[in-house]
C-alpha positions as CSV (number, residue, x, y, z in Angstrom):
1,M,-6.8,0.2,0.4
2,P,-8.7,-3.0,1.0
3,D,-11.1,-2.9,3.9
4,G,-10.9,-6.7,4.6
5,N,-14.4,-7.3,3.1
6,E,-13.3,-7.3,-0.5
7,T,-13.2,-10.5,-2.5
8,P,-9.7,-11.3,-3.7
9,A,-9.2,-11.4,-7.5
10,P,-9.8,-14.8,-8.9
11,F,-6.5,-14.7,-10.7
12,A,-3.9,-11.9,-10.8
13,V,-1.1,-11.1,-13.2
14,T,2.0,-9.0,-12.1
15,P,3.2,-6.2,-14.4
16,R,6.5,-8.1,-14.9
17,A,4.6,-11.2,-16.1
18,A,2.6,-9.0,-18.5
19,E,5.8,-7.5,-19.9
20,E,7.2,-11.0,-20.6
21,I,3.9,-12.2,-22.2
22,A,4.0,-9.2,-24.6
23,A,7.7,-9.9,-25.4
24,I,7.1,-13.7,-26.0
25,A,4.1,-13.0,-28.2
26,T,6.1,-10.4,-30.2
27,R,9.1,-12.8,-30.6
28,Q,6.8,-15.5,-31.9
29,G,5.2,-13.2,-34.4
30,R,1.9,-13.1,-32.6
31,P,1.6,-9.6,-31.1
32,G,-1.7,-9.3,-29.3
33,A,-1.9,-13.0,-28.5
34,A,-3.0,-13.9,-25.0
35,L,-1.3,-16.3,-22.6
36,R,-3.5,-19.3,-21.6
37,V,-2.8,-20.7,-18.2
38,S,-4.1,-24.1,-17.5
39,V,-4.0,-27.0,-15.0
40,S,-3.9,-30.6,-16.0
41,A,-3.2,-33.9,-14.3
42,G,0.5,-34.9,-14.3
43,G,3.9,-33.7,-13.1
44,C,5.7,-35.1,-10.1
45,S,3.2,-33.6,-7.6
46,G,-0.1,-34.6,-9.2
47,M,-1.2,-31.5,-11.1
48,Q,0.8,-29.3,-13.5
49,Y,0.6,-25.8,-14.9
50,G,0.5,-25.2,-18.6
51,F,1.3,-22.1,-20.6
52,D,0.4,-21.5,-24.2
53,L,-0.4,-18.5,-26.5
54,A,-4.0,-18.2,-27.7
55,D,-5.4,-15.9,-30.3
56,A,-8.9,-15.6,-28.7
57,P,-10.7,-16.6,-25.5
58,E,-13.0,-19.5,-25.2
59,A,-16.6,-19.0,-24.0
60,D,-15.9,-20.1,-20.4
61,D,-12.5,-18.3,-20.0
62,L,-11.7,-15.8,-17.3
63,V,-9.9,-13.0,-19.1
64,V,-7.5,-11.0,-16.9
65,Q,-6.1,-7.8,-18.4
66,Q,-2.7,-6.4,-17.2
67,G,-0.4,-4.0,-19.0
68,G,-2.0,-4.3,-22.4
69,V,-2.0,-8.1,-22.5
70,S,-4.6,-10.7,-21.7
71,V,-4.3,-13.9,-19.7
72,L,-6.9,-16.6,-20.1
73,V,-7.9,-19.2,-17.6
74,D,-10.6,-21.8,-18.4
75,A,-13.3,-22.5,-15.8
76,V,-12.0,-26.0,-14.8
77,S,-8.4,-24.7,-14.3
78,L,-9.7,-21.8,-12.3
79,E,-11.0,-24.2,-9.7
80,F,-7.3,-25.0,-9.0
81,L,-6.0,-21.5,-9.5
82,A,-8.5,-19.3,-7.5
83,G,-6.7,-16.6,-5.7
84,S,-3.4,-17.3,-7.5
85,R,-1.0,-14.8,-9.0
86,L,1.1,-15.2,-12.1
87,D,4.6,-13.7,-12.0
88,W,7.8,-13.9,-14.0
89,H,10.8,-15.4,-12.2
90,E,14.4,-14.9,-13.4
91,A,17.2,-17.1,-11.9
92,L,20.6,-18.4,-12.9
93,M,19.1,-21.7,-13.9
94,G,16.6,-20.0,-16.3
95,S,13.6,-17.8,-16.4
96,H,10.0,-18.9,-16.3
97,F,6.4,-18.1,-15.3
98,K,5.7,-18.8,-11.7
99,V,2.2,-19.3,-10.2
100,E,1.9,-18.3,-6.6
101,N,-1.0,-20.6,-5.7
102,P,-2.7,-20.4,-2.2
103,L,-4.6,-23.6,-2.9
104,A,-1.4,-25.7,-3.4
105,S,-0.7,-27.9,-0.4
106,S,2.7,-28.9,-1.8
107,G,4.8,-28.4,-4.9
108,C,7.8,-29.7,-6.7
109,G,11.2,-28.0,-6.7
110,C,10.9,-26.7,-10.3
111,G,7.5,-25.0,-9.5
112,V,5.7,-26.5,-12.4
113,S,3.7,-29.1,-10.6
114,F,1.7,-29.0,-7.3
115,A,-0.8,-30.9,-5.2
116,V,-4.1,-29.6,-3.6
């Protein structure tokens, strides 16, 4: 149990998101591939999340392990994602990765873009 003095993880991945990453990689014929989570300028709120499979980490990547899969976040994107959590969200309108970002001051309705 945290004692209140522990530093939060720089980026966390839920077990459900890890399961979906493994399933996507397998469907695409790339078992063992990692999910790269990135942030770039754009979207309706100013910044947008990006998701892509990667075969290997870059030198400056944070590598987060969860449930046998890896999630990669580059150093620049991590500045906008510090303390965030990646989850998998299922709804009637579709399923997608969802970033719960404590640094976002606002976001769009689709959850893909945000402002800091």
